[in-house]
Backbone as numpy.savetxt, mean C-alpha at the origin, in Angstrom:
# Nx Ny Nz CAx CAy CAz Cx Cy Cz
-12.49 28.46 2.61 -11.33 27.43 3.38 -10.61 28.20 4.16
-9.86 27.35 5.13 -9.06 27.93 5.97 -7.91 28.81 5.90
-7.26 29.69 6.47 -6.54 30.65 6.37 -5.38 30.42 7.05
-4.26 30.46 6.87 -3.38 30.49 7.40 -3.44 31.31 8.78
-3.36 30.72 10.09 -3.22 30.98 11.43 -4.50 31.14 11.71
-5.45 30.35 11.04 -6.89 30.09 11.55 -6.84 29.18 12.82
-6.13 28.06 12.53 -6.06 26.91 13.23 -4.85 26.22 12.70
-4.36 25.48 13.92 -3.14 24.46 13.86 -3.80 23.02 13.55
-3.39 21.98 12.80 -3.79 20.74 12.49 -3.05 19.89 13.45
-3.43 18.86 13.97 -2.62 17.80 14.89 -2.10 16.74 13.85
-1.17 16.26 14.23 -0.65 15.02 13.34 -0.01 14.12 13.96
0.14 12.55 13.50 0.41 11.84 14.13 1.43 11.37 13.03
2.60 10.66 13.48 3.56 9.60 12.66 3.41 8.60 13.03
3.48 7.37 12.43 3.36 5.95 12.93 4.30 5.42 11.98
4.94 4.17 12.16 5.53 3.21 11.36 4.67 1.83 11.48
4.44 1.71 10.15 2.96 0.32 9.92 3.74 -0.91 9.10
3.59 -2.08 9.26 3.93 -3.13 9.15 5.28 -3.35 9.57
5.33 -3.09 11.24 6.18 -3.30 11.74 5.73 -3.50 13.31
6.63 -4.14 14.05 6.65 -4.02 15.73 7.51 -3.15 16.21
8.19 -2.26 15.65 9.14 -1.52 16.65 9.27 -0.32 15.78
9.61 0.85 16.47 9.81 2.03 15.45 11.21 2.29 14.86
11.14 3.11 13.86 12.03 3.17 12.57 12.41 1.93 11.74
11.46 1.32 11.75 11.13 0.15 10.51 9.93 0.22 10.11
9.35 -0.22 8.81 8.34 -0.59 8.08 7.96 0.56 7.43
6.95 1.09 7.35 6.73 2.36 6.22 5.98 3.53 7.29
6.39 4.71 7.13 6.36 5.76 7.96 4.80 6.09 7.19
4.45 6.66 8.29 2.68 7.40 7.75 2.60 8.62 8.69
2.48 9.77 7.80 1.75 10.73 8.65 0.50 10.86 8.54
-0.65 10.89 9.52 -2.11 11.10 9.66 -2.39 12.19 10.48
-2.79 12.94 9.36 -3.32 14.45 9.98 -4.74 14.69 10.06
-5.10 14.94 11.39 -6.65 15.13 11.69 -7.07 16.74 11.72
-8.36 16.50 11.20 -9.11 17.67 11.17 -9.32 18.68 9.98
-8.78 17.80 8.85 -8.32 18.84 7.82 -9.49 18.59 6.93
-10.89 18.26 7.30 -12.04 18.28 6.22 -12.26 19.44 5.48
-11.82 20.54 5.96 -12.28 21.75 5.30 -11.11 22.07 4.03
-10.29 21.52 4.18 -8.97 21.98 3.69 -9.43 21.14 1.78
-9.05 22.57 1.01 -9.34 21.63 -0.39 -7.87 21.12 -0.99
-8.14 20.36 -1.84 -7.15 19.26 -2.43 -5.75 19.80 -2.39
-5.31 21.22 -2.78 -4.44 21.88 -2.92 -3.29 22.12 -1.64
-4.33 22.32 -0.63 -3.66 22.48 0.55 -3.26 21.04 1.16
-4.38 19.83 0.87 -4.07 18.68 1.25 -2.90 18.16 0.59
-2.21 18.58 -0.71 -1.43 18.15 -1.29 0.32 18.62 -0.87
-0.28 19.94 -0.39 0.83 20.75 -0.08 1.56 20.47 1.27
0.57 19.45 2.41 0.75 19.03 3.44 1.69 18.04 3.39
0.98 16.89 2.12 1.92 15.52 1.70 3.35 16.02 1.49
3.32 17.10 0.72 4.72 17.52 0.12 5.71 18.08 1.36
5.10 18.42 2.39 5.82 18.65 3.30 6.33 17.71 4.17
5.69 16.55 4.37 5.98 15.66 4.94 7.06 14.76 4.23
6.86 14.51 2.95 7.69 13.77 1.91 7.76 12.45 2.45
6.74 11.66 2.57 6.81 10.22 2.93 6.15 10.05 1.53
6.08 8.48 1.53 5.32 7.75 0.66 3.87 8.20 0.37
3.41 7.93 1.85 1.98 8.65 1.67 1.68 9.48 3.21
0.82 10.51 3.04 0.00 11.02 3.95 -1.46 11.01 4.00
-2.12 10.48 5.08 -3.38 10.25 5.24 -4.16 11.19 6.00
-5.03 11.52 5.45 -6.26 12.90 6.31 -7.63 12.20 6.27
-7.87 11.66 7.84 -9.18 11.02 8.24 -9.86 11.97 7.79
-11.45 11.62 7.89 -12.50 12.89 7.49 -13.50 12.13 8.10
-14.75 13.01 8.18 -16.29 12.67 8.30 -16.67 12.08 7.12
-17.14 10.58 7.19 -17.77 10.01 6.22 -18.55 10.53 5.42
-18.99 10.50 3.80 -19.81 10.89 3.12 -21.10 9.94 2.68
-20.76 8.58 2.83 -21.51 7.34 2.41 -21.99 6.73 3.49
-23.16 6.28 3.74 -23.96 5.60 4.52 -23.16 4.02 4.44
-23.12 3.77 5.83 -22.22 2.61 6.32 -20.85 2.67 6.67
-20.02 3.85 6.21 -19.04 4.01 6.59 -18.48 4.61 7.67
-17.42 4.66 8.88 -17.15 4.94 9.83 -16.40 6.26 10.00
-15.36 6.40 8.75 -14.66 7.52 8.66 -14.69 7.44 6.58
-13.91 8.59 6.50 -13.54 8.74 5.08 -11.82 8.91 5.26
-11.10 8.27 4.61 -9.92 8.61 4.55 -9.64 9.23 2.85
-8.60 10.12 2.74 -7.87 10.48 1.98 -6.21 10.43 1.83
-5.83 10.13 0.86 -4.28 9.41 0.81 -3.57 10.32 -0.06
-2.33 10.96 -0.05 -1.68 11.73 -1.08 -0.29 10.98 -1.00
0.31 10.96 -2.15 2.00 10.66 -2.34 2.21 12.12 -2.33
3.71 12.52 -2.05 3.89 13.92 -2.23 3.68 14.56 -3.97
3.23 13.62 -4.52 2.89 14.17 -5.99 1.60 14.45 -6.51
0.72 13.24 -5.88 -1.02 13.13 -6.17 -1.31 12.32 -4.96
-2.65 12.52 -5.29 -4.26 12.04 -4.47 -4.26 10.17 -5.22
-4.08 9.50 -4.27 -4.57 7.93 -4.53 -6.12 7.61 -3.89
-6.42 6.79 -4.58 -7.56 6.38 -4.34 -7.69 5.19 -3.23
-6.59 4.87 -2.76 -6.40 3.67 -2.08 -4.88 3.35 -1.67
-4.84 3.03 -0.54 -3.57 2.66 -0.58 -3.36 2.10 1.03
-2.48 0.91 1.00 -2.60 -0.32 2.13 -1.90 0.17 3.67
-0.67 1.13 3.10 -0.32 1.38 4.95 -1.16 2.45 5.65
-1.33 3.54 4.66 -2.53 4.55 5.05 -3.75 4.01 5.83
-4.11 3.11 5.27 -5.08 2.66 5.61 -5.21 1.90 6.87
-4.13 1.12 7.11 -3.84 0.41 8.12 -3.39 1.14 9.42
-2.69 2.14 8.96 -2.04 3.08 9.95 -2.98 3.92 10.59
-3.85 4.41 9.56 -4.97 5.34 10.30 -6.00 4.80 11.27
-6.80 3.55 10.68 -7.45 3.01 11.48 -6.79 2.59 12.97
-5.54 2.34 12.81 -5.08 2.19 14.33 -4.83 3.60 15.25
-4.49 4.26 14.50 -4.57 5.79 15.10 -6.15 6.11 15.41
-7.04 6.28 14.99 -8.49 6.03 15.01 -8.82 5.59 16.20
-8.41 4.21 16.36 -9.21 3.44 17.46 -8.24 3.96 18.61
-7.26 4.07 18.64 -6.29 4.51 19.80 -6.92 5.80 20.51
-6.88 6.91 19.27 -7.85 7.92 19.98 -9.50 8.18 20.21
-10.00 6.93 20.32 -11.40 6.49 20.39 -12.14 7.11 19.25
-12.02 7.33 18.19 -13.01 8.00 17.10 -13.59 7.04 16.39
-12.85 5.66 16.68 -13.81 4.21 16.31 -13.21 3.24 17.34
-13.82 2.15 17.34 -13.61 1.41 18.12 -12.39 0.22 17.90
-12.02 -0.27 18.95 -11.35 -1.69 18.66 -12.28 -2.76 17.68
-12.03 -3.28 16.92 -12.81 -4.31 16.23 -12.94 -4.13 14.75
-14.45 -4.43 14.29 -14.82 -3.62 13.02 -15.12 -2.64 12.65
-14.56 -2.13 11.59 -15.07 -0.61 10.93 -14.96 -0.57 9.92
-15.69 0.28 9.13 -15.47 0.46 7.39 -15.15 1.71 7.02
-14.25 2.08 6.18 -13.35 3.06 5.41 -13.90 3.03 4.29
-14.32 4.46 4.26 -14.63 5.28 2.95 -13.43 5.67 2.02
-13.04 5.39 1.03 -11.81 6.03 0.21 -12.47 5.63 -1.40
-11.32 5.77 -2.34 -11.51 6.16 -3.54 -11.89 4.71 -4.12
-11.54 3.67 -3.19 -11.59 2.16 -4.19 -13.11 1.72 -3.72
-13.93 2.20 -2.84 -15.15 2.14 -1.93 -15.38 2.14 -0.95
-16.04 1.33 -0.18 -16.28 0.98 1.16 -15.45 -0.47 1.73
-14.63 -0.25 2.45 -13.60 -1.31 2.56 -13.47 -1.93 4.12
-13.79 -2.95 4.49 -13.72 -3.28 5.68 -12.42 -3.59 6.43
-12.09 -3.05 7.57 -10.68 -3.05 8.59 -11.25 -3.58 9.78
-10.11 -4.61 10.52 -10.63 -4.66 11.95 -9.42 -4.59 12.43
-9.38 -3.56 13.55 -8.16 -2.81 14.54 -8.39 -4.15 15.78
-6.65 -4.09 16.26 -6.64 -4.77 17.30 -5.25 -3.88 17.84
-5.16 -4.37 18.98 -4.43 -3.42 19.78 -2.75 -3.19 19.59
-2.65 -3.98 18.60 -1.47 -3.71 17.83 -1.02 -3.39 16.37
-2.23 -3.55 15.89 -2.33 -3.37 14.15 -3.72 -3.31 13.79
-3.94 -3.65 12.52 -5.07 -3.80 11.61 -4.98 -4.75 10.71
-6.09 -5.18 10.34 -6.08 -6.26 9.15 -7.41 -5.64 8.13
-6.59 -5.28 6.83 -7.31 -4.42 5.74 -7.89 -5.52 4.69
-9.33 -5.55 4.58 -9.66 -6.39 3.34 -9.62 -5.26 2.03
-8.88 -6.01 0.84 -8.91 -5.28 0.06 -10.49 -4.92 -0.93
-10.13 -4.09 -2.06 -11.55 -4.08 -2.82 -11.59 -5.06 -3.92
-12.32 -4.59 -4.76 -13.00 -6.24 -5.59 -11.57 -6.87 -6.57
-11.50 -7.83 -6.79 -10.01 -8.12 -7.57 -10.15 -8.20 -8.66
-8.80 -7.38 -9.53 -8.66 -6.73 -10.98 -7.87 -7.57 -11.60
-7.99 -8.01 -12.71 -6.86 -8.42 -13.35 -6.70 -7.96 -14.85
-5.23 -7.38 -15.24 -4.97 -6.63 -16.37 -4.28 -7.24 -17.28
-3.47 -6.66 -18.04 -2.80 -7.33 -19.39 -1.88 -8.02 -18.85
-1.36 -8.84 -19.29 0.00 -9.68 -19.60 0.86 -8.39 -20.37
2.19 -8.36 -19.42 3.44 -7.70 -19.62 4.78 -8.27 -20.31
5.15 -7.74 -21.19 6.37 -8.26 -21.71 7.92 -8.46 -20.74
8.14 -9.77 -20.46 9.08 -10.08 -19.27 10.33 -9.34 -19.83
10.55 -9.16 -21.18 12.26 -8.50 -21.30 12.18 -7.38 -20.93
11.15 -6.68 -21.06 10.72 -5.40 -21.13 10.67 -4.78 -19.64
10.01 -5.60 -19.10 9.62 -5.53 -17.66 11.34 -5.14 -16.96
11.89 -6.35 -17.06 12.84 -6.70 -16.45 13.99 -5.32 -17.08
14.31 -5.18 -18.17 15.11 -4.02 -18.58 14.70 -2.62 -17.27
13.37 -2.48 -17.45 12.98 -1.41 -16.61 13.29 -1.41 -15.31
13.66 -2.77 -14.52 13.95 -3.00 -13.21 15.56 -3.42 -13.27
16.28 -3.18 -14.27 17.94 -3.14 -14.33 18.11 -4.61 -13.92
17.37 -5.37 -14.82 17.65 -6.86 -14.64 17.66 -7.23 -15.91
18.34 -8.27 -16.23 18.08 -9.51 -17.13 16.99 -10.15 -17.87
16.68 -10.60 -18.66 15.65 -11.53 -18.83 15.91 -12.79 -18.11
17.29 -13.51 -18.33 17.50 -14.34 -17.41 17.10 -14.40 -16.07
16.81 -13.18 -15.44 16.42 -13.13 -14.00 15.08 -13.54 -13.67
14.69 -13.53 -14.84 13.26 -13.68 -14.75 12.58 -14.94 -14.48
11.95 -15.42 -13.70 11.15 -16.70 -12.87 9.95 -16.96 -14.04
10.09 -18.15 -14.76 8.99 -18.01 -15.57 7.77 -19.03 -14.93
7.62 -19.02 -13.78 6.34 -19.99 -13.02 5.26 -18.99 -13.20
5.46 -17.51 -13.31 4.33 -16.45 -13.57 4.40 -15.77 -14.46
3.66 -15.51 -15.61 4.14 -14.63 -16.82 3.59 -13.12 -15.97
4.42 -12.06 -16.26 4.45 -11.12 -15.23 3.12 -10.31 -16.05
2.69 -9.30 -15.36 1.07 -8.52 -15.55 0.56 -7.83 -14.52
-0.48 -7.46 -14.78 -1.14 -6.08 -13.64 -2.41 -7.11 -13.03
-2.34 -6.79 -11.67 -3.77 -6.96 -11.25 -3.41 -6.19 -9.97
-4.90 -6.10 -9.54 -5.30 -5.06 -8.21 -6.05 -5.85 -7.34
-6.27 -4.97 -6.20 -7.48 -5.12 -5.29 -7.71 -4.01 -4.44
-7.72 -3.03 -5.38 -8.29 -1.62 -5.05 -7.40 -0.76 -5.87
-6.07 -0.87 -6.42 -5.41 0.13 -6.74 -4.31 -1.16 -7.67
-3.96 -0.80 -8.82 -3.20 -1.93 -9.58 -1.81 -1.82 -9.52
-0.92 -3.15 -9.73 0.56 -2.90 -10.02 0.56 -3.71 -10.74
1.78 -3.55 -11.66 2.69 -4.47 -12.22 3.70 -5.32 -11.52
3.25 -6.89 -11.79 4.08 -7.82 -10.95 5.19 -8.32 -11.92
6.36 -8.58 -11.52 7.50 -9.27 -12.06 7.97 -10.46 -10.98
7.71 -11.44 -11.76 8.26 -12.85 -10.69 9.78 -12.72 -11.30
10.63 -12.70 -9.86 12.04 -13.14 -10.64 12.66 -14.22 -9.51
13.86 -14.65 -9.90 14.80 -15.56 -8.94 14.80 -14.87 -7.82
15.02 -15.48 -6.42 15.26 -15.23 -5.52 16.51 -13.86 -5.43
17.63 -14.40 -5.79 18.98 -13.46 -5.96 18.79 -12.22 -6.37
17.81 -11.95 -7.67 17.46 -10.89 -8.53 17.03 -9.93 -7.46
16.40 -9.76 -6.23 14.98 -9.18 -6.08 16.30 -7.72 -5.49
17.06 -8.04 -4.57 18.21 -6.94 -4.27 18.64 -6.21 -5.40
18.96 -6.72 -6.48 19.24 -5.93 -7.48 18.66 -5.10 -8.38
17.50 -5.01 -8.35 16.57 -4.14 -8.75 16.69 -2.76 -8.65
16.54 -1.97 -9.52 16.39 -0.74 -9.52 15.54 -0.05 -10.78
14.32 0.55 -10.43 13.44 0.92 -11.69 13.87 2.39 -12.06
14.09 2.39 -13.37 13.95 3.63 -14.32 12.67 4.30 -14.59
12.02 5.23 -14.08 10.82 5.35 -14.42 10.40 5.72 -15.85
11.15 6.52 -16.93 10.29 6.23 -18.05 10.55 4.79 -18.89
11.28 3.93 -18.20 11.28 2.73 -18.91 10.35 1.82 -18.39
9.94 2.26 -17.09 8.76 1.70 -16.40 7.35 1.75 -17.32
7.37 3.15 -17.62 6.37 3.80 -17.93 5.93 3.35 -19.32
7.09 3.14 -20.42 7.19 2.29 -21.47 6.48 1.10 -21.46
6.99 0.13 -20.10 6.82 -1.21 -20.10 5.34 -1.48 -20.03
4.50 -0.20 -19.76 3.08 -0.19 -19.25 2.90 -0.60 -17.90
3.57 -0.11 -17.07 3.44 0.13 -15.31 2.44 0.69 -14.71
1.60 0.54 -14.54 0.55 1.64 -13.90 1.04 2.31 -12.79
0.26 2.34 -11.62 1.04 2.94 -10.37 2.11 2.57 -9.59
2.70 1.23 -10.09 3.86 1.32 -9.72 4.20 -0.50 -10.05
5.30 -0.42 -9.92 6.27 -2.25 -10.23 6.83 -2.95 -9.04
6.09 -4.16 -8.87 6.60 -4.87 -7.97 7.72 -6.05 -8.50
8.76 -6.12 -7.55 9.71 -6.95 -8.54 9.71 -8.12 -6.92
9.20 -9.03 -7.49 9.09 -10.31 -6.50 9.28 -11.62 -6.72
10.03 -12.22 -5.37 9.89 -13.66 -5.65 9.21 -14.32 -4.62
9.19 -15.39 -5.23 7.85 -16.38 -4.42 8.24 -17.79 -3.87
7.83 -18.10 -3.07 8.25 -19.87 -2.46 7.19 -20.21 -2.14
6.45 -21.33 -3.14 5.44 -21.66 -3.12 5.32 -22.98 -2.08
6.11 -23.10 -1.55 6.89 -24.57 -0.73 6.06 -23.58 1.04
6.78 -22.41 1.10 6.63 -21.75 2.11 5.67 -20.72 2.09
5.11 -20.22 1.37 4.19 -19.15 1.15 4.87 -17.77 1.64
6.13 -17.89 1.02 6.75 -16.57 1.46 7.16 -15.75 0.24
7.24 -14.45 0.28 7.38 -13.48 -0.87 8.37 -12.72 -0.68
9.38 -12.30 -1.36 10.76 -11.42 -0.86 10.25 -10.33 -1.98
9.59 -8.99 -1.91 8.89 -7.99 -2.55 9.63 -6.30 -2.89
9.78 -6.18 -3.75 10.13 -4.31 -3.87 9.02 -3.74 -4.39
8.78 -2.80 -4.03 8.03 -1.89 -4.86 8.22 -0.15 -5.24
8.31 -0.23 -6.50 8.90 1.07 -7.08 7.84 1.74 -7.77
7.53 3.17 -7.55 6.90 3.97 -8.17 7.16 5.29 -8.26
8.41 5.57 -8.92 9.21 6.88 -9.46 8.16 7.68 -9.93
7.26 7.47 -10.60 6.33 8.37 -11.23 5.37 8.90 -10.72
5.25 8.59 -9.20 4.18 9.28 -8.25 5.44 9.92 -7.01
6.38 9.68 -7.16 7.33 10.44 -6.54 7.89 9.52 -5.12
7.66 8.48 -5.35 7.96 7.01 -4.43 9.04 6.53 -5.21
10.46 6.72 -5.13 11.33 5.84 -5.65 11.46 4.49 -5.29
11.36 4.22 -3.79 10.84 2.61 -3.32 10.15 2.74 -2.25
9.33 1.88 -1.89 8.40 2.00 -0.88 8.80 0.85 -0.04
8.93 0.88 1.86 9.23 0.31 2.59 8.42 -1.18 2.53
7.22 -0.58 2.71 5.99 -1.94 2.76 4.96 -0.97 1.72
3.93 -2.09 1.03 2.91 -1.72 0.37 1.79 -2.80 0.49
0.96 -2.33 1.40 0.06 -2.96 1.72 -0.89 -3.41 0.39
-1.23 -2.06 -0.41 -1.90 -2.77 -1.72 -1.47 -3.83 -2.47
-0.01 -3.64 -2.73 0.81 -4.70 -3.43 0.53 -5.65 -3.00
0.74 -6.18 -2.01 0.70 -7.39 -1.35 -0.68 -8.13 -1.49
-1.82 -7.04 -1.41 -3.16 -7.57 -1.86 -3.02 -8.30 -3.31
-2.73 -7.14 -3.89 -2.84 -7.46 -5.55 -1.85 -8.79 -5.87
-1.18 -8.51 -5.20 -0.02 -10.20 -5.34 -0.89 -11.12 -5.19
-1.69 -10.98 -4.07 -2.50 -12.62 -3.92 -3.47 -12.71 -5.26
-3.72 -11.89 -5.89 -4.65 -12.03 -6.87 -4.19 -12.18 -8.20
-2.69 -12.04 -8.64 -1.90 -12.30 -9.50 -1.48 -13.67 -9.09
-0.97 -14.29 -7.75 -0.66 -15.27 -7.64 -1.52 -16.72 -8.24
-3.06 -16.07 -7.68 -3.89 -17.05 -7.73 -4.43 -17.22 -9.21
-4.27 -16.19 -10.08 -4.57 -16.05 -11.45 -3.37 -17.11 -12.11
-2.01 -16.87 -11.93 -1.00 -17.90 -12.51 -0.91 -19.19 -11.71
-1.92 -19.38 -10.81 -1.84 -20.82 -10.39 -0.80 -21.28 -9.36
-0.01 -20.06 -8.79 0.80 -20.41 -7.43 0.22 -20.82 -6.26
-1.09 -20.28 -6.07 -2.10 -20.46 -4.92 -3.19 -21.11 -5.49
-3.63 -21.99 -4.66 -5.14 -22.93 -5.15 -6.17 -22.72 -4.42
-7.49 -23.03 -4.75 -8.69 -22.98 -4.14 -8.14 -22.70 -2.42
-9.33 -22.06 -1.96 -9.28 -22.23 -0.82 -9.09 -20.83 0.21
-8.14 -20.75 1.31 -7.66 -19.74 2.17 -6.27 -20.07 1.86
-5.48 -19.28 1.54 -3.97 -18.98 1.40 -3.22 -18.39 2.00
-2.57 -18.37 3.56 -1.87 -17.72 3.83 -0.37 -16.70 3.46
-0.17 -15.97 3.01 1.45 -15.96 2.51 1.97 -14.86 3.59
3.35 -14.71 3.24 3.75 -13.70 4.21 4.95 -12.44 3.12
4.79 -11.48 3.00 5.48 -10.93 2.07 6.50 -9.77 2.87
7.77 -10.08 2.67 9.00 -9.27 3.41 9.72 -8.08 2.33
9.59 -7.17 2.90 9.58 -6.20 1.96 10.76 -5.01 3.01
11.59 -3.93 2.17 11.99 -3.14 2.74 13.24 -2.97 3.16
13.80 -4.33 3.21 15.24 -4.42 4.15 16.14 -3.75 3.14
16.20 -3.55 2.33 17.24 -2.66 1.14 17.48 -1.41 1.44
16.19 -0.74 1.86 16.46 0.56 2.03 16.76 1.02 3.72
16.69 -0.12 4.30 16.67 -0.02 5.93 15.36 0.07 6.55
14.23 -0.30 5.84 13.28 -0.43 6.31 12.52 -1.63 6.75
12.84 -2.66 7.21 12.29 -4.26 7.11 11.16 -3.91 7.76
9.97 -4.47 6.70 8.49 -4.64 6.98 8.04 -6.35 6.84
7.03 -6.68 7.46 6.62 -7.88 7.42 4.67 -7.55 6.88
4.61 -7.90 5.96 3.32 -7.79 5.54 2.20 -9.27 5.75
1.27 -9.50 6.49 0.73 -10.87 6.33 -0.60 -11.14 5.95
-0.85 -11.80 4.82 -1.74 -11.78 3.95 -2.59 -13.21 3.89
-3.45 -12.95 3.36 -4.53 -13.98 3.01 -5.37 -13.80 1.62
-5.10 -14.80 0.88 -6.03 -14.86 -0.51 -7.38 -15.64 -0.36
-8.63 -15.42 -0.67 -9.38 -16.56 -0.50 -9.95 -16.98 -2.37
-9.67 -17.84 -2.69 -10.37 -18.50 -3.91 -11.19 -19.32 -4.23
-11.89 -19.06 -4.81 -13.42 -20.18 -4.82 -13.30 -20.51 -6.32
-13.06 -21.44 -7.01 -13.66 -22.06 -8.21 -12.48 -21.02 -9.40
-11.49 -21.27 -8.64 -10.26 -20.17 -9.99 -10.55 -18.75 -9.79
-11.37 -17.98 -8.63 -12.00 -16.76 -8.78 -11.36 -16.05 -7.43
-10.73 -14.81 -7.25 -10.42 -14.69 -5.49 -11.51 -13.99 -4.94
-11.89 -14.23 -3.92 -13.52 -13.82 -3.65 -12.92 -12.55 -2.42
-11.78 -12.98 -1.49 -11.43 -12.03 -0.98 -9.94 -11.94 -0.48
-9.14 -10.65 -0.25 -8.00 -10.87 -0.29 -7.78 -9.59 1.20
-6.72 -10.43 1.96 -6.46 -9.23 3.65 -5.16 -8.95 3.51
-4.70 -8.04 4.05 -3.45 -8.14 4.97 -3.38 -7.32 5.95
-2.35 -7.96 7.04 -2.23 -7.49 8.25 -0.81 -6.79 8.63
-0.94 -5.42 9.41 0.62 -5.07 9.89 0.25 -4.46 11.07
1.33 -4.73 12.06 1.35 -4.13 13.05 1.93 -2.29 13.04
1.67 -1.53 14.09 1.46 -0.22 13.95 1.98 0.10 15.03
2.84 1.25 14.78 3.97 1.69 16.34 3.96 3.15 16.04
3.52 3.80 17.27 3.68 5.32 17.38 5.33 5.85 17.25
5.52 6.84 16.52 6.74 7.40 16.45 6.83 9.06 17.13
5.71 9.51 16.37 5.93 11.30 16.60 4.43 11.84 16.73
4.28 13.03 17.42 3.22 13.72 17.23 3.13 15.06 17.58
2.62 15.94 16.97 2.64 17.64 16.98 1.45 18.18 16.17
1.85 19.50 15.82 0.79 20.15 15.16 1.63 20.60 14.13
0.73 21.38 12.90 1.45 22.03 11.79 0.48 23.15 11.31
1.16 23.94 10.61 0.53 24.96 10.33 -0.55 25.04 9.19
-1.38 25.58 9.04 -2.65 25.19 7.79 -1.79 26.10 6.74
-1.88 25.53 5.42 -1.20 25.84 4.30 -2.35 27.16 3.79
-1.75 28.09 3.33 -2.57 29.19 2.52 -3.37 28.10 1.36
-4.27 29.14 0.60 -5.02 28.47 -0.21 -4.56 29.10 -1.49
């Protein structure tokens, strides 16, 4: 393994799901870390202390253009949206991959991603649906009353590479949510709880995502949750067959307004594809010391 002083690692910090700096979701992208072990990668993620830090690496599977490992300050994730979008854009900017179509290898499999000059569009993994959850218990975990719940869609678990719990609430309730970690765990929340309102006429969602057990009290923009939202909306009958575009607004409550442009494709009541697109803006770059083993 690399020892301290052997080399310094280059990094970039970018803001994702925004068109301007200091909005969206900040991401650290650390280059050249293929030879580091998991503990070293985790220490780097702890040092940045962002919702996620991403490590692009050489691919290990046929058909992939690169491999991406993703860490929160506490744990490695198999997949996440804003690290995927941000890392692909950085790699294309640097010429490691081309503008256009690429394939990312990660814990959720081989995922298509399309990079443009301003950002990237990520296609999620296979759609998955989990159990329905108790509305009153989830609302209480989010610091809300059961009267805040919107009965148009029963709460439950869905995902497109990583799973979240979704709680549909009235529009005025989203900004009042504040999730307590132990209560969320008791209520059956997996990686995170998404508190969301949804307007079926405009296909506009206002969401907040809380994952305190992963060291993420509240995420400014969660691409993987936006993908899973499409799966959940389709299962609850809130979008129909064909291609539906919906826009997720997130992060304003914590001063990081974000916009996630999404599509979900439904055929015979089954989700066959979900995508999320976001802009990427560079903020900082530099080098960092390699952690000891």
